[in-house]
N, C-alpha and C positions, 0 to 999 in steps of 0.2 A: 259929486252927488251932497251940497246942500241939508240941513234942515227944511231950510223953508222950503225945499224943493220936494223931503218924503211931504208933509202937510198940507202943502198945497201943491201938487201933481198940476203941467202945464198938458193942459188937453189935446193940442196940437203934435202929438206924433213924429219925433225925432230920430236921426239917425246919428249916428256916435262913429269915431276914429276905429276899432275893431270889429265894426258894423260892416261901415265904407270901405276895406283893408279885402279883410275877408268875403265880400264883393266880386272886387275889386281882379282878386285872383283865380276867382270859374269867369271869366273874359276870356279862354285861350288868347281871340285873333290879338289878344294889345301884348306888348316885350315887355322883360322888365323897366325898358326905359320909357318905355310913354306908361307903365302904372304908376312907377316915380314923380315921373311929374303931377298925376294926373292928381293925386296924395298932395303934393306939394302948392297943386292949386286949390287945393280945395283944404288944407292945413289951418288957416285961422279959421276958415266956416266949421269949423269942424268939431273947435272946442267947446262951442254952447247947442253945438247940436246944429242936422239943414231938415229941414220942412220938404216935405214934398214940393211945394211954389218955389224954393229952392232949389231947393238940383233942377228943378225942371229951368230958369231962373237962370245958371251959374252951365247948368249943358249947354244955351241958346246961348250965352258969352265966349266962349268954347268951340261951339261948332259955329263961328260967325271972326275970328280974332285969325290976322289976315302970317300967316309964316306962318301957326302953328304942328307943331310936328302928330296932328292926330286928326286920320282922316274924319268928315265930316261920317260915316259908316260907325267909325273909332267908338267917336259920340256921339253918333243913337242910339248904338252897344248898350255903354254907356248910363246916360241917359234910364234904358230901360228895368236895367240890373240895378239899379238900385233905386226906380222905383217900387221895383216889383218888394221893396223891402216893406213895402207900406206898403201888403195888402198883405200882409202876417199877420 
């Protein structure tokens, strides 16, 4: 976080890597392999933080990705868990 971010905070709440990773660990249905896969998929997006809208958009893409290692139910749980972070 730079001086500009401190002086002019972004009004849109975002989640960053550490909170993202912590949230994934709280989903018992995800295997370690799936958790690492999701971290890799979201890695570039997490550099600047993810808004709730971006979480929904990325998860929707994951749900419709053919041949993905995640089941749609798992993606739903990921989306729900991440969106809970915006309610805190």
